[in-house]
N, C-alpha and C positions, 0 to 999 in steps of 0.2 A: 318777544323773548330774547334775552341776551344769550349769545352763543359763547361757549368756552373755546378759546383759540389757543391751543398749546403750541408754542413755537420756540425756536432758538434764534435769537436776533442776528447771529453771524451767518445763518443759513440763507443763501440766496433764494431758494424755493420758498422759504417761509416769508421772506420780505416780499416776494411777488404775490403770495397769497394775501398778505396783509394789505398790500396796495390794492388788490382786487376788491377786498372787503371794504376798504375806505372809499374807493371810487363808486362802489355800488351802495354806499351808505347803509351797510349792514352793521347792526349793533353787536359788538362782541367785547368780551373781556380777554385781554391778552395775558397769558400765563406762561412764564418762562419754564420750559419743559424740564430743564436740568435742575433749577432751583426748587420747583414745585411739581415734581412728576405726579401723574395721576396714581391713585392707589390701585392695588391689585384687584380689589372688588370692582372699582370703576372700570378698569380695563376689561375684566372678565364680562361685565354687563355689556360693554360696547361690543366685544367680540360676539356675544350671543345675539345682540339686536341688529348688528350689521350683516350684510350679505357677504362679508369678506372672510376668507379663511384666516384663522388666528395668526398664522405666520406672516400675513401681510402687515401686521402691526410692528414688525421688526425692521429696523434700519439696517438692512443687509449689507450696505456699503460702508458702514461705520467701523472704525478701528476697534471699538469695544466688542462688536459682534464677532470680528475675526479673532481677537484675543481670547475670547471665551469658546472659540471653536463651535459656535452655535450651528453652523451649517451642517455639521456632522450629527448634532444632537437633536435638532429641532423636530424632526419627524417622530421621535420617541417621547416627546413631552406632551402632557395633557394640557388642555386650555388653562387650567388652574396654575400649573407649573409655569407656563408661558407668561401668564399675567404677573406672577410673582417675580420672575426674572425681569420683565419689562419695568415693573414698578421700582426695582432696585436701582435703576440708573436710567435717567431720562434720555441719555444719548443712545440707548438701545431702541427707543421708540421711533418709528418712522414719523417724520414730521413734514409739515404741520398736521396736527390732529385737531379737527373741528367738530364740535358736537353741541346739540341742543338737549341732550339727555335721552333722546329717542333715536335720532339719526346720528351717524358719525361718518366723516370722511377722513381718509388718511392720505397724506401727500397732497399735492396741488396739481389739479388739471382743471383748466378754466371751464371746459364744457361740463365737468362734473359739478363744479361750484355753481354754474349757471342753473343746472337742472335741480340740484338739491337745496341750495341756499337762497335763491332769488325769489 
């Protein structure tokens, strides 16, 4: 099955993840996270199926996150509200995001990729 790899090409972590996928010959479709952000319903489904807290899907070090003052607001948001905010701007989503529709990983840690995607 082809994985969906949401990434931002200028992001070093995304490039490292892409390199790992290529080196391990894992089939994926690269999707530019800013040009084609996932929908709120996709994000909500991934939040529900992953073991991650919904706020782990946010790029907390991003400029947009700070501009929207989400650090102060995030604990008061429902998962649906979080998904809608994330879907509104791909730069708010922690990247890379990799999914097969059932499992999802956010960010890149080689050991996580090894255990989930290999």
